[in-house]
C-alpha positions in Angstrom: 17.4 15.6 -5.3 16.6 16.9 -1.9 14.8 14.8 0.8 11.4 16.5 0.4 11.5 16.1 -3.4 12.4 12.4 -2.9 9.5 12.0 -0.5 7.1 13.6 -2.9 8.3 11.3 -5.6 7.7 8.3 -3.4 4.2 9.5 -2.5 3.5 10.2 -6.2 4.7 6.7 -7.3 2.5 5.1 -4.6 -0.5 7.0 -5.8 0.2 6.0 -9.4 0.3 2.3 -8.3 -3.1 2.8 -6.6 -4.6 4.5 -9.6 -3.3 1.8 -11.9 -4.8 -0.9 -9.7 -8.1 0.9 -9.9 -8.0 1.2 -13.7 -6.4 -2.0 -14.8 -6.7 -5.6 -13.8 -3.1 -6.6 -13.4 -4.3 -9.1 -10.8 -7.6 -10.9 -10.7 -10.2 -8.8 -8.9 -10.4 -11.4 -6.0 -6.6 -11.7 -5.7 -5.2 -11.4 -2.2 -2.0 -10.1 -3.8 -3.8 -7.3 -5.5 -5.2 -6.2 -2.2 -1.8 -6.4 -0.6 -0.2 -4.3 -3.2 -3.0 -1.7 -2.8 -2.6 -1.7 1.0 1.2 -1.3 0.7 0.9 1.5 -1.8 -1.6 3.3 0.6 0.9 2.8 3.4 3.8 4.2 1.6 1.8 7.2 0.5 0.6 7.8 4.1 4.1 7.5 5.5 5.5 9.9 2.9 2.8 12.4 3.9 3.8 12.2 7.6 7.5 12.7 6.6 6.5 15.7 4.5 4.6 17.0 7.5 1.5 17.3 5.3 -0.5 15.0 7.6 -2.2 16.9 10.4 -3.1 13.7 12.3 0.0 11.5 12.2 -1.0 9.5 15.2 -4.2 8.3 13.6 -2.5 7.8 10.3 0.1 5.5 11.9 -2.6 3.4 13.6 -4.3 3.2 10.2 -1.0 2.2 8.6 -0.4 -0.6 11.1 -3.9 -1.9 10.3 -3.3 -1.8 6.5 0.1 -3.6 6.9 -1.6 -6.3 8.9 -4.3 -6.7 6.2 -1.5 -6.9 3.6 0.4 -9.5 5.5 -2.8 -11.6 6.0 -3.7 -11.3 2.4 -0.2 -12.6 1.4 -0.6 -15.5 3.8 -4.0 -16.3 2.3 -2.6 -16.3 -1.2 0.3 -18.5 0.0 -2.2 -21.0 1.4 -4.3 -20.9 -1.7 -1.3 -21.6 -3.9 -0.2 -24.5 -1.5 -3.7 -26.1 -1.8 -3.6 -25.8 -5.6 -0.2 -27.5 -6.0 
């Protein structure tokens, strides 16, 4: 499989994850981990678009991606703290 095909597959898998999260409730709706998975899938899809050169505004996408990654990290930390308090 060539590089572009692999990138398209990565992008498509990330989109499938996002679609599944919208349709199903694998995590509780208020779950910080669900939000993290969604943000990470969005990030992977955005980065694949940049690599495929299908993103006309890569600079803004990268700034957006950093923000999404920070949100995901914070959500994981919140989930960790919640679990710690419940234990």
